[in-house]
All heavy atoms as TSV, in Angstrom:
chain	resi	resn	atom	element	x	y	z
A	1	MET	N	N	-83.733	267.258	97.821
A	1	MET	CA	C	-83.797	268.022	96.603
A	1	MET	C	C	-82.752	269.117	96.667
A	1	MET	O	O	-82.107	269.420	95.731
A	1	MET	CB	C	-85.216	268.606	96.434
A	1	MET	CG	C	-86.182	267.594	95.998
A	1	MET	SD	S	-87.737	268.438	95.589
A	1	MET	CE	C	-88.739	267.734	96.756
A	2	LEU	N	N	-82.673	269.860	97.818
A	2	LEU	CA	C	-81.698	270.923	97.976
A	2	LEU	C	C	-80.261	270.369	97.761
A	2	LEU	O	O	-79.412	271.026	97.202
A	2	LEU	CB	C	-81.850	271.612	99.263
A	2	LEU	CG	C	-83.141	272.458	99.439
A	2	LEU	CD1	C	-83.203	273.054	100.816
A	2	LEU	CD2	C	-83.191	273.576	98.381
A	3	ASP	N	N	-80.062	269.196	98.321
A	3	ASP	CA	C	-78.686	268.623	98.238
A	3	ASP	C	C	-78.334	268.433	96.802
A	3	ASP	O	O	-77.112	268.654	96.412
A	3	ASP	CB	C	-78.665	267.247	98.997
A	3	ASP	CG	C	-77.289	266.781	99.236
A	3	ASP	OD1	O	-76.402	267.595	99.534
A	3	ASP	OD2	O	-77.009	265.486	99.138
A	4	ASN	N	N	-79.210	268.046	95.915
A	4	ASN	CA	C	-78.956	267.855	94.542
A	4	ASN	C	C	-78.540	269.169	93.830
A	4	ASN	O	O	-77.887	269.204	92.872
A	4	ASN	CB	C	-80.151	267.235	93.780
A	4	ASN	CG	C	-80.384	265.796	94.145
A	4	ASN	OD1	O	-79.479	265.139	94.642
A	4	ASN	ND2	N	-81.645	265.398	94.013
A	5	LEU	N	N	-79.057	270.283	94.443
A	5	LEU	CA	C	-78.743	271.565	93.869
A	5	LEU	C	C	-77.528	272.229	94.541
A	5	LEU	O	O	-77.136	273.355	94.205
A	5	LEU	CB	C	-79.934	272.540	94.067
A	5	LEU	CG	C	-81.248	272.189	93.326
A	5	LEU	CD1	C	-82.392	273.057	93.743
A	5	LEU	CD2	C	-81.006	272.241	91.806
A	6	GLY	N	N	-76.920	271.496	95.526
A	6	GLY	CA	C	-75.770	272.018	96.203
A	6	GLY	C	C	-76.127	273.096	97.208
A	6	GLY	O	O	-75.303	274.023	97.493
A	7	ILE	N	N	-77.329	273.078	97.760
A	7	ILE	CA	C	-77.821	274.076	98.713
A	7	ILE	C	C	-78.023	273.360	100.037
A	7	ILE	O	O	-78.615	272.242	100.102
A	7	ILE	CB	C	-79.132	274.700	98.258
A	7	ILE	CG1	C	-78.905	275.439	96.931
A	7	ILE	CG2	C	-79.685	275.694	99.338
A	7	ILE	CD1	C	-80.173	275.861	96.244
A	8	LYS	N	N	-77.569	273.960	101.087
A	8	LYS	CA	C	-77.632	273.393	102.432
A	8	LYS	C	C	-78.743	274.127	103.170
A	8	LYS	O	O	-78.855	275.324	103.130
A	8	LYS	CB	C	-76.303	273.538	103.153
A	8	LYS	CG	C	-76.287	272.862	104.495
A	8	LYS	CD	C	-74.900	272.863	105.150
A	8	LYS	CE	C	-74.948	272.169	106.436
A	8	LYS	NZ	N	-73.641	272.248	107.115
A	9	LEU	N	N	-79.569	273.380	103.922
A	9	LEU	CA	C	-80.607	273.968	104.801
A	9	LEU	C	C	-80.370	273.597	106.215
A	9	LEU	O	O	-80.180	272.423	106.604
A	9	LEU	CB	C	-81.994	273.377	104.360
A	9	LEU	CG	C	-83.186	273.807	105.191
A	9	LEU	CD1	C	-83.434	275.318	105.042
A	9	LEU	CD2	C	-84.417	273.048	104.789
A	10	GLU	N	N	-80.216	274.647	107.093
A	10	GLU	CA	C	-80.029	274.439	108.477
A	10	GLU	C	C	-81.305	274.948	109.215
A	10	GLU	O	O	-81.692	276.118	108.995
A	10	GLU	CB	C	-78.855	275.269	108.996
A	10	GLU	CG	C	-77.556	274.756	108.504
A	10	GLU	CD	C	-76.355	275.600	109.005
A	10	GLU	OE1	O	-76.571	276.509	109.860
A	10	GLU	OE2	O	-75.252	275.363	108.546
A	11	ILE	N	N	-81.910	274.075	110.003
A	11	ILE	CA	C	-83.128	274.380	110.684
A	11	ILE	C	C	-82.816	274.268	112.176
A	11	ILE	O	O	-82.427	273.254	112.620
A	11	ILE	CB	C	-84.299	273.466	110.271
A	11	ILE	CG1	C	-84.565	273.581	108.812
A	11	ILE	CG2	C	-85.565	273.809	111.104
A	11	ILE	CD1	C	-85.631	272.634	108.321
A	12	SER	N	N	-83.117	275.370	112.948
A	12	SER	CA	C	-82.860	275.329	114.321
A	12	SER	C	C	-83.799	274.404	115.036
A	12	SER	O	O	-84.888	274.082	114.572
A	12	SER	CB	C	-83.032	276.734	114.944
A	12	SER	OG	O	-84.352	277.139	114.876
A	13	PRO	N	N	-83.410	273.965	116.246
A	13	PRO	CA	C	-84.397	273.041	116.988
A	13	PRO	C	C	-85.687	273.782	117.284
A	13	PRO	O	O	-86.755	273.096	117.243
A	13	PRO	CB	C	-83.544	272.797	118.297
A	13	PRO	CG	C	-82.127	272.898	117.908
A	13	PRO	CD	C	-82.108	273.979	116.888
A	14	GLU	N	N	-85.580	275.068	117.524
A	14	GLU	CA	C	-86.791	275.825	117.781
A	14	GLU	C	C	-87.744	275.866	116.537
A	14	GLU	O	O	-88.985	275.747	116.683
A	14	GLU	CB	C	-86.514	277.309	118.185
A	14	GLU	CG	C	-85.742	277.383	119.498
A	14	GLU	CD	C	-84.223	277.226	119.388
A	14	GLU	OE1	O	-83.715	277.183	118.196
A	14	GLU	OE2	O	-83.559	277.140	120.425
A	15	ALA	N	N	-87.161	275.964	115.361
A	15	ALA	CA	C	-87.965	275.966	114.151
A	15	ALA	C	C	-88.579	274.617	113.896
A	15	ALA	O	O	-89.714	274.533	113.508
A	15	ALA	CB	C	-87.096	276.371	112.975
A	16	LYS	N	N	-87.779	273.576	114.174
A	16	LYS	CA	C	-88.320	272.186	114.024
A	16	LYS	C	C	-89.525	271.996	114.965
A	16	LYS	O	O	-90.528	271.437	114.613
A	16	LYS	CB	C	-87.228	271.154	114.342
A	16	LYS	CG	C	-86.224	271.046	113.255
A	16	LYS	CD	C	-85.173	270.034	113.643
A	16	LYS	CE	C	-84.022	270.001	112.634
A	16	LYS	NZ	N	-83.012	268.974	112.998
A	17	GLU	N	N	-89.382	272.489	116.194
A	17	GLU	CA	C	-90.446	272.330	117.180
A	17	GLU	C	C	-91.742	273.119	116.727
A	17	GLU	O	O	-92.843	272.678	116.820
A	17	GLU	CB	C	-90.006	272.854	118.526
A	17	GLU	CG	C	-90.978	272.627	119.644
A	17	GLU	CD	C	-90.429	272.985	120.997
A	17	GLU	OE1	O	-89.202	272.940	121.216
A	17	GLU	OE2	O	-91.209	273.411	121.839
A	18	GLU	N	N	-91.466	274.364	116.211
A	18	GLU	CA	C	-92.595	275.146	115.735
A	18	GLU	C	C	-93.335	274.471	114.547
A	18	GLU	O	O	-94.556	274.422	114.460
A	18	GLU	CB	C	-92.069	276.567	115.324
A	18	GLU	CG	C	-93.185	277.500	114.859
A	18	GLU	CD	C	-94.056	277.885	115.970
A	18	GLU	OE1	O	-93.663	277.961	117.124
A	18	GLU	OE2	O	-95.249	278.264	115.661
A	19	LEU	N	N	-92.554	273.940	113.631
A	19	LEU	CA	C	-93.175	273.173	112.541
A	19	LEU	C	C	-93.964	271.938	112.995
A	19	LEU	O	O	-95.052	271.663	112.571
A	19	LEU	CB	C	-92.047	272.686	111.556
A	19	LEU	CG	C	-91.459	273.743	110.675
A	19	LEU	CD1	C	-90.243	273.159	109.932
A	19	LEU	CD2	C	-92.414	274.358	109.720
A	20	ALA	N	N	-93.396	271.268	114.026
A	20	ALA	CA	C	-94.054	270.090	114.566
A	20	ALA	C	C	-95.379	270.466	115.242
A	20	ALA	O	O	-96.393	269.791	114.988
A	20	ALA	CB	C	-93.154	269.331	115.585
A	21	TYR	N	N	-95.354	271.529	116.040
A	21	TYR	CA	C	-96.614	271.997	116.661
A	21	TYR	C	C	-97.652	272.469	115.639
A	21	TYR	O	O	-98.849	272.248	115.822
A	21	TYR	CB	C	-96.321	273.048	117.708
A	21	TYR	CG	C	-95.778	272.541	118.988
A	21	TYR	CD1	C	-94.502	272.933	119.469
A	21	TYR	CD2	C	-96.475	271.594	119.781
A	21	TYR	CE1	C	-94.028	272.441	120.640
A	21	TYR	CE2	C	-96.003	271.111	120.930
A	21	TYR	CZ	C	-94.743	271.546	121.384
A	21	TYR	OH	O	-94.288	271.052	122.566
A	22	SER	N	N	-97.124	273.206	114.652
A	22	SER	CA	C	-98.054	273.692	113.603
A	22	SER	C	C	-98.699	272.595	112.786
A	22	SER	O	O	-99.753	272.720	112.259
A	22	SER	CB	C	-97.335	274.654	112.664
A	22	SER	OG	O	-96.882	275.775	113.391
A	23	GLY	N	N	-97.942	271.484	112.642
A	23	GLY	CA	C	-98.337	270.452	111.765
A	23	GLY	C	C	-99.023	269.293	112.405
A	23	GLY	O	O	-99.186	268.245	111.838
A	24	PHE	N	N	-99.437	269.470	113.660
A	24	PHE	CA	C	-100.117	268.448	114.396
A	24	PHE	C	C	-101.504	268.916	114.891
A	24	PHE	O	O	-101.607	269.993	115.343
A	24	PHE	CB	C	-99.317	267.952	115.566
A	24	PHE	CG	C	-100.042	266.899	116.384
A	24	PHE	CD1	C	-99.949	265.589	116.068
A	24	PHE	CD2	C	-100.749	267.272	117.499
A	24	PHE	CE1	C	-100.601	264.629	116.798
A	24	PHE	CE2	C	-101.424	266.258	118.242
A	24	PHE	CZ	C	-101.358	264.976	117.876
A	25	THR	N	N	-102.502	268.112	114.688
A	25	THR	CA	C	-103.837	268.343	115.238
A	25	THR	C	C	-104.283	267.068	115.943
A	25	THR	O	O	-103.973	265.968	115.436
A	25	THR	CB	C	-104.855	268.838	114.183
A	25	THR	OG1	O	-105.072	267.674	113.255
A	25	THR	CG2	C	-104.418	270.032	113.448
A	26	PRO	N	N	-105.052	267.163	116.993
A	26	PRO	CA	C	-105.560	265.995	117.665
A	26	PRO	C	C	-106.398	265.081	116.720
A	26	PRO	O	O	-106.335	263.873	116.780
A	26	PRO	CB	C	-106.382	266.487	118.844
A	26	PRO	CG	C	-105.791	267.840	119.093
A	26	PRO	CD	C	-105.369	268.371	117.743
A	27	LYS	N	N	-107.140	265.713	115.872
A	27	LYS	CA	C	-108.028	264.990	114.949
A	27	LYS	C	C	-107.242	264.187	113.861
A	27	LYS	O	O	-107.577	263.105	113.605
A	27	LYS	CB	C	-109.021	265.907	114.326
A	27	LYS	CG	C	-110.053	265.202	113.433
A	27	LYS	CD	C	-111.081	266.183	112.907
A	27	LYS	CE	C	-112.119	265.483	112.023
A	27	LYS	NZ	N	-113.130	266.334	111.506
A	28	TYR	N	N	-106.252	264.830	113.275
A	28	TYR	CA	C	-105.581	264.305	112.137
A	28	TYR	C	C	-104.147	263.812	112.394
A	28	TYR	O	O	-103.485	263.365	111.521
A	28	TYR	CB	C	-105.585	265.275	110.942
A	28	TYR	CG	C	-106.890	265.547	110.417
A	28	TYR	CD1	C	-107.466	266.817	110.639
A	28	TYR	CD2	C	-107.609	264.651	109.747
A	28	TYR	CE1	C	-108.734	267.065	110.180
A	28	TYR	CE2	C	-108.895	264.892	109.289
A	28	TYR	CZ	C	-109.470	266.152	109.485
A	28	TYR	OH	O	-110.713	266.437	109.012
A	29	GLY	N	N	-103.671	264.046	113.620
A	29	GLY	CA	C	-102.306	263.648	113.943
A	29	GLY	C	C	-101.331	264.504	113.268
A	29	GLY	O	O	-101.440	265.744	113.208
A	30	ALA	N	N	-100.297	263.915	112.646
A	30	ALA	CA	C	-99.243	264.661	111.945
A	30	ALA	C	C	-99.484	264.794	110.485
A	30	ALA	O	O	-98.656	265.331	109.754
A	30	ALA	CB	C	-97.909	263.961	112.230
A	31	ARG	N	N	-100.605	264.365	109.976
A	31	ARG	CA	C	-100.930	264.524	108.526
A	31	ARG	C	C	-100.755	265.943	108.044
A	31	ARG	O	O	-100.218	266.149	106.901
A	31	ARG	CB	C	-102.316	263.960	108.228
A	31	ARG	CG	C	-102.433	262.447	108.309
A	31	ARG	CD	C	-103.773	262.017	107.938
A	31	ARG	NE	N	-103.940	260.618	108.295
A	31	ARG	CZ	C	-105.124	260.067	108.498
A	31	ARG	NH1	N	-106.226	260.727	108.359
A	31	ARG	NH2	N	-105.157	258.802	108.845
A	32	PRO	N	N	-101.204	266.958	108.784
A	32	PRO	CA	C	-101.081	268.288	108.251
A	32	PRO	C	C	-99.595	268.780	108.159
A	32	PRO	O	O	-99.359	269.795	107.530
A	32	PRO	CB	C	-101.804	269.199	109.324
A	32	PRO	CG	C	-102.728	268.220	109.990
A	32	PRO	CD	C	-102.027	266.931	109.933
A	33	LEU	N	N	-98.645	268.018	108.670
A	33	LEU	CA	C	-97.256	268.424	108.649
A	33	LEU	C	C	-96.723	268.589	107.243
A	33	LEU	O	O	-96.009	269.505	106.917
A	33	LEU	CB	C	-96.417	267.432	109.392
A	33	LEU	CG	C	-94.937	267.776	109.553
A	33	LEU	CD1	C	-94.685	269.124	110.259
A	33	LEU	CD2	C	-94.232	266.672	110.389
A	34	LEU	N	N	-97.142	267.702	106.366
A	34	LEU	CA	C	-96.730	267.778	104.967
A	34	LEU	C	C	-97.120	269.169	104.355
A	34	LEU	O	O	-96.315	269.766	103.611
A	34	LEU	CB	C	-97.210	266.692	104.116
A	34	LEU	CG	C	-96.726	265.283	104.417
A	34	LEU	CD1	C	-97.408	264.179	103.624
A	34	LEU	CD2	C	-95.222	265.236	104.209
A	35	GLY	N	N	-98.319	269.620	104.621
A	35	GLY	CA	C	-98.839	270.890	104.082
A	35	GLY	C	C	-98.028	272.071	104.766
A	35	GLY	O	O	-97.721	272.970	104.025
A	36	ILE	N	N	-97.723	271.907	106.006
A	36	ILE	CA	C	-96.914	272.991	106.674
A	36	ILE	C	C	-95.567	273.050	106.019
A	36	ILE	O	O	-95.074	274.161	105.767
A	36	ILE	CB	C	-96.838	272.710	108.197
A	36	ILE	CG1	C	-98.196	272.743	108.858
A	36	ILE	CG2	C	-95.829	273.639	108.863
A	36	ILE	CD1	C	-98.888	274.139	108.912
A	37	ILE	N	N	-94.931	271.973	105.822
A	37	ILE	CA	C	-93.580	271.917	105.201
A	37	ILE	C	C	-93.716	272.501	103.802
A	37	ILE	O	O	-92.802	273.308	103.400
A	37	ILE	CB	C	-93.005	270.511	105.144
A	37	ILE	CG1	C	-92.664	270.104	106.639
A	37	ILE	CG2	C	-91.766	270.397	104.304
A	37	ILE	CD1	C	-92.299	268.662	106.795
A	38	ARG	N	N	-94.679	272.134	103.056
A	38	ARG	CA	C	-94.819	272.637	101.704
A	38	ARG	C	C	-95.011	274.126	101.697
A	38	ARG	O	O	-94.372	274.845	100.952
A	38	ARG	CB	C	-96.016	271.958	101.034
A	38	ARG	CG	C	-96.269	272.397	99.582
A	38	ARG	CD	C	-97.406	271.668	98.911
A	38	ARG	NE	N	-98.684	271.768	99.705
A	38	ARG	CZ	C	-99.280	270.761	100.305
A	38	ARG	NH1	N	-98.804	269.514	100.220
A	38	ARG	NH2	N	-100.402	270.978	100.959
A	39	ASN	N	N	-95.888	274.631	102.572
A	39	ASN	CA	C	-96.225	276.101	102.526
A	39	ASN	C	C	-95.179	276.956	103.210
A	39	ASN	O	O	-94.944	278.071	102.778
A	39	ASN	CB	C	-97.590	276.310	103.202
A	39	ASN	CG	C	-98.714	275.743	102.482
A	39	ASN	OD1	O	-98.681	275.584	101.261
A	39	ASN	ND2	N	-99.773	275.347	103.168
A	40	GLN	N	N	-94.514	276.456	104.272
A	40	GLN	CA	C	-93.577	277.278	104.965
A	40	GLN	C	C	-92.130	277.093	104.617
A	40	GLN	O	O	-91.308	277.966	104.885
A	40	GLN	CB	C	-93.753	277.096	106.452
A	40	GLN	CG	C	-95.031	277.525	106.955
A	40	GLN	CD	C	-95.180	277.508	108.487
A	40	GLN	OE1	O	-94.215	277.345	109.173
A	40	GLN	NE2	N	-96.381	277.701	108.962
A	41	LEU	N	N	-91.775	275.936	103.895
A	41	LEU	CA	C	-90.413	275.723	103.490
A	41	LEU	C	C	-90.269	275.573	102.014
A	41	LEU	O	O	-89.478	276.300	101.409
A	41	LEU	CB	C	-89.845	274.442	104.227
A	41	LEU	CG	C	-89.641	274.596	105.682
A	41	LEU	CD1	C	-89.179	273.252	106.275
A	41	LEU	CD2	C	-88.605	275.609	105.999
A	42	ARG	N	N	-90.906	274.577	101.438
A	42	ARG	CA	C	-90.678	274.257	100.029
A	42	ARG	C	C	-91.061	275.328	99.059
A	42	ARG	O	O	-90.254	275.742	98.176
A	42	ARG	CB	C	-91.457	273.012	99.630
A	42	ARG	CG	C	-90.804	271.703	100.262
A	42	ARG	CD	C	-91.504	270.500	99.838
A	42	ARG	NE	N	-91.397	270.262	98.367
A	42	ARG	CZ	C	-91.992	269.274	97.741
A	42	ARG	NH1	N	-92.710	268.447	98.393
A	42	ARG	NH2	N	-91.871	269.161	96.438
A	43	ARG	N	N	-92.203	275.942	99.182
A	43	ARG	CA	C	-92.675	276.944	98.256
A	43	ARG	C	C	-91.820	278.222	98.414
A	43	ARG	O	O	-91.347	278.779	97.379
A	43	ARG	CB	C	-94.113	277.268	98.435
A	43	ARG	CG	C	-95.048	276.247	97.877
A	43	ARG	CD	C	-96.501	276.653	97.988
A	43	ARG	NE	N	-97.332	275.598	97.394
A	43	ARG	CZ	C	-98.617	275.486	97.723
A	43	ARG	NH1	N	-99.181	276.245	98.618
A	43	ARG	NH2	N	-99.309	274.476	97.198
A	44	PRO	N	N	-91.541	278.724	99.586
A	44	PRO	CA	C	-90.678	279.926	99.634
A	44	PRO	C	C	-89.306	279.692	99.117
A	44	PRO	O	O	-88.737	280.495	98.461
A	44	PRO	CB	C	-90.641	280.267	101.202
A	44	PRO	CG	C	-91.947	279.671	101.766
A	44	PRO	CD	C	-92.177	278.440	100.852
A	45	LEU	N	N	-88.687	278.481	99.457
A	45	LEU	CA	C	-87.378	278.197	98.948
A	45	LEU	C	C	-87.404	278.046	97.427
A	45	LEU	O	O	-86.515	278.537	96.760
A	45	LEU	CB	C	-86.847	276.847	99.552
A	45	LEU	CG	C	-86.433	277.011	101.026
A	45	LEU	CD1	C	-86.161	275.615	101.631
A	45	LEU	CD2	C	-85.243	277.886	101.161
A	46	SER	N	N	-88.424	277.435	96.923
A	46	SER	CA	C	-88.532	277.302	95.426
A	46	SER	C	C	-88.622	278.660	94.769
A	46	SER	O	O	-87.902	278.841	93.692
A	46	SER	CB	C	-89.744	276.477	95.056
A	46	SER	OG	O	-89.703	275.165	95.546
A	47	LYS	N	N	-89.323	279.536	95.304
A	47	LYS	CA	C	-89.467	280.856	94.674
A	47	LYS	C	C	-88.074	281.620	94.734
A	47	LYS	O	O	-87.752	282.289	93.769
A	47	LYS	CB	C	-90.466	281.684	95.454
A	47	LYS	CG	C	-91.922	281.223	95.142
A	47	LYS	CD	C	-92.954	282.020	95.935
A	47	LYS	CE	C	-94.361	281.489	95.640
A	47	LYS	NZ	N	-95.322	282.228	96.357
A	48	LYS	N	N	-87.370	281.434	95.868
A	48	LYS	CA	C	-86.040	282.118	95.934
A	48	LYS	C	C	-85.075	281.467	95.001
A	48	LYS	O	O	-84.186	282.179	94.416
A	48	LYS	CB	C	-85.566	282.088	97.414
A	48	LYS	CG	C	-86.373	282.983	98.287
A	48	LYS	CD	C	-85.825	282.993	99.720
A	48	LYS	CE	C	-86.598	283.829	100.613
A	48	LYS	NZ	N	-86.189	285.231	100.527
A	49	ILE	N	N	-85.158	280.196	94.830
A	49	ILE	CA	C	-84.247	279.498	93.863
A	49	ILE	C	C	-84.537	279.935	92.416
A	49	ILE	O	O	-83.621	280.278	91.681
A	49	ILE	CB	C	-84.339	277.996	93.957
A	49	ILE	CG1	C	-83.774	277.558	95.323
A	49	ILE	CG2	C	-83.637	277.269	92.809
A	49	ILE	CD1	C	-84.082	276.062	95.683
A	50	ILE	N	N	-85.820	280.044	92.068
A	50	ILE	CA	C	-86.162	280.471	90.719
A	50	ILE	C	C	-85.775	281.925	90.534
A	50	ILE	O	O	-85.327	282.257	89.406
A	50	ILE	CB	C	-87.697	280.303	90.533
A	50	ILE	CG1	C	-88.024	278.784	90.444
A	50	ILE	CG2	C	-88.196	281.038	89.329
A	50	ILE	CD1	C	-89.514	278.466	90.489
A	51	ALA	N	N	-85.882	282.738	91.541
A	51	ALA	CA	C	-85.506	284.203	91.441
A	51	ALA	C	C	-83.957	284.376	91.558
A	51	ALA	O	O	-83.482	285.516	91.587
A	51	ALA	CB	C	-86.215	284.966	92.506
A	52	ASN	N	N	-83.245	283.253	91.663
A	52	ASN	CA	C	-81.761	283.316	91.780
A	52	ASN	C	C	-81.274	284.029	93.127
A	52	ASN	O	O	-80.183	284.595	93.098
A	52	ASN	CB	C	-81.100	283.937	90.588
A	52	ASN	CG	C	-81.104	283.042	89.425
A	52	ASN	OD1	O	-80.978	281.837	89.543
A	52	ASN	ND2	N	-81.328	283.558	88.182
A	53	GLU	N	N	-82.178	284.034	94.099
A	53	GLU	CA	C	-81.783	284.581	95.368
A	53	GLU	C	C	-81.044	283.565	96.270
A	53	GLU	O	O	-80.289	283.879	97.182
A	53	GLU	CB	C	-83.029	285.080	96.152
A	53	GLU	CG	C	-83.763	286.189	95.499
A	53	GLU	CD	C	-85.044	286.582	96.216
A	53	GLU	OE1	O	-85.173	286.309	97.384
A	53	GLU	OE2	O	-85.936	287.056	95.512
A	54	ILE	N	N	-81.173	282.329	95.850
A	54	ILE	CA	C	-80.428	281.171	96.497
A	54	ILE	C	C	-79.861	280.411	95.364
A	54	ILE	O	O	-80.571	280.119	94.350
A	54	ILE	CB	C	-81.393	280.312	97.293
A	54	ILE	CG1	C	-82.084	281.062	98.417
A	54	ILE	CG2	C	-80.613	279.110	97.880
A	54	ILE	CD1	C	-83.141	280.273	99.131
A	55	SER	N	N	-78.586	280.085	95.475
A	55	SER	CA	C	-77.898	279.309	94.476
A	55	SER	C	C	-76.941	278.250	95.040
A	55	SER	O	O	-76.786	278.187	96.244
A	55	SER	CB	C	-77.187	280.204	93.439
A	55	SER	OG	O	-76.219	281.005	94.139
A	56	LYS	N	N	-76.367	277.529	94.131
A	56	LYS	CA	C	-75.431	276.428	94.503
A	56	LYS	C	C	-74.344	277.015	95.464
A	56	LYS	O	O	-73.771	278.092	95.253
A	56	LYS	CB	C	-74.749	275.835	93.333
A	56	LYS	CG	C	-73.879	274.681	93.618
A	56	LYS	CD	C	-73.337	274.067	92.288
A	56	LYS	CE	C	-72.489	272.886	92.620
A	56	LYS	NZ	N	-72.048	272.161	91.398
A	57	GLY	N	N	-74.159	276.278	96.590
A	57	GLY	CA	C	-73.113	276.671	97.560
A	57	GLY	C	C	-73.693	277.509	98.702
A	57	GLY	O	O	-72.944	277.756	99.657
A	58	ASN	N	N	-74.973	277.945	98.575
A	58	ASN	CA	C	-75.551	278.693	99.637
A	58	ASN	C	C	-76.010	277.822	100.741
A	58	ASN	O	O	-76.359	276.640	100.608
A	58	ASN	CB	C	-76.733	279.508	99.186
A	58	ASN	CG	C	-76.379	280.717	98.281
A	58	ASN	OD1	O	-77.098	280.983	97.382
A	58	ASN	ND2	N	-75.310	281.334	98.504
A	59	THR	N	N	-76.069	278.404	102.029
A	59	THR	CA	C	-76.640	277.772	103.206
A	59	THR	C	C	-77.859	278.607	103.624
A	59	THR	O	O	-77.676	279.834	103.806
A	59	THR	CB	C	-75.636	277.671	104.284
A	59	THR	OG1	O	-74.526	276.847	103.885
A	59	THR	CG2	C	-76.302	277.033	105.521
A	60	VAL	N	N	-78.963	278.028	103.650
A	60	VAL	CA	C	-80.235	278.669	104.073
A	60	VAL	C	C	-80.447	278.363	105.559
A	60	VAL	O	O	-80.460	277.160	105.938
A	60	VAL	CB	C	-81.457	278.287	103.238
A	60	VAL	CG1	C	-82.657	278.979	103.692
A	60	VAL	CG2	C	-81.139	278.528	101.803
A	61	LYS	N	N	-80.601	279.341	106.399
A	61	LYS	CA	C	-80.817	279.123	107.826
A	61	LYS	C	C	-82.256	279.492	108.126
A	61	LYS	O	O	-82.740	280.576	107.717
A	61	LYS	CB	C	-79.818	279.887	108.661
A	61	LYS	CG	C	-78.430	279.429	108.503
A	61	LYS	CD	C	-77.505	280.189	109.403
A	61	LYS	CE	C	-76.060	279.732	109.145
A	61	LYS	NZ	N	-75.140	280.399	110.014
A	62	ASN	N	N	-82.987	278.607	108.753
A	62	ASN	CA	C	-84.381	278.799	109.088
A	62	ASN	C	C	-84.544	278.957	110.612
A	62	ASN	O	O	-83.945	278.244	111.350
A	62	ASN	CB	C	-85.180	277.646	108.608
A	62	ASN	CG	C	-86.654	277.853	108.717
A	62	ASN	OD1	O	-87.155	277.544	109.867
A	62	ASN	ND2	N	-87.337	278.340	107.828
A	63	HIS	N	N	-85.381	279.874	110.996
A	63	HIS	CA	C	-85.654	280.065	112.390
A	63	HIS	C	C	-87.180	280.415	112.529
A	63	HIS	O	O	-87.748	280.994	111.556
A	63	HIS	CB	C	-84.770	281.196	113.060
A	63	HIS	CG	C	-84.856	282.438	112.286
A	63	HIS	ND1	N	-85.816	283.393	112.594
A	63	HIS	CD2	C	-84.111	282.954	111.331
A	63	HIS	CE1	C	-85.616	284.429	111.802
A	63	HIS	NE2	N	-84.618	284.209	111.047
A	64	PRO	N	N	-87.808	280.119	113.660
A	64	PRO	CA	C	-89.239	280.469	113.736
A	64	PRO	C	C	-89.475	281.936	113.836
A	64	PRO	O	O	-88.682	282.651	114.406
A	64	PRO	CB	C	-89.622	279.740	115.043
A	64	PRO	CG	C	-88.410	279.602	115.792
A	64	PRO	CD	C	-87.216	279.501	114.822
A	65	GLU	N	N	-90.569	282.349	113.276
A	65	GLU	CA	C	-90.984	283.786	113.441
A	65	GLU	C	C	-91.720	283.882	114.712
A	65	GLU	O	O	-92.638	283.114	115.002
A	65	GLU	CB	C	-91.870	284.128	112.283
A	65	GLU	CG	C	-91.165	284.103	110.919
A	65	GLU	CD	C	-92.032	284.461	109.787
A	65	GLU	OE1	O	-92.853	285.467	109.938
A	65	GLU	OE2	O	-91.989	283.760	108.778
A	66	ARG	N	N	-91.347	284.841	115.502
A	66	ARG	CA	C	-92.062	285.015	116.828
A	66	ARG	C	C	-92.584	286.417	116.881
A	66	ARG	O	O	-92.140	287.319	116.385
A	66	ARG	CB	C	-91.043	284.802	117.955
A	66	ARG	CG	C	-90.452	283.440	117.996
A	66	ARG	CD	C	-91.134	282.609	118.998
A	66	ARG	NE	N	-90.485	281.290	118.969
A	66	ARG	CZ	C	-91.144	280.224	119.334
A	66	ARG	NH1	N	-92.358	280.271	119.680
A	66	ARG	NH2	N	-90.532	279.095	119.335
């Protein structure tokens, strides 16, 4: 979706690992991962796009909060 808007998303390996750990439970496997991506990536990015804080040609870099 971001590619269609001309926005690039760079996610560090550490952030990917954090998302993977947050989105996995022994009971449900990786099913919670979609919710984690929606809550931690899609919604915040959508709000910034709507607020014109991110626009065409921008690169968004993501890193885990520690």
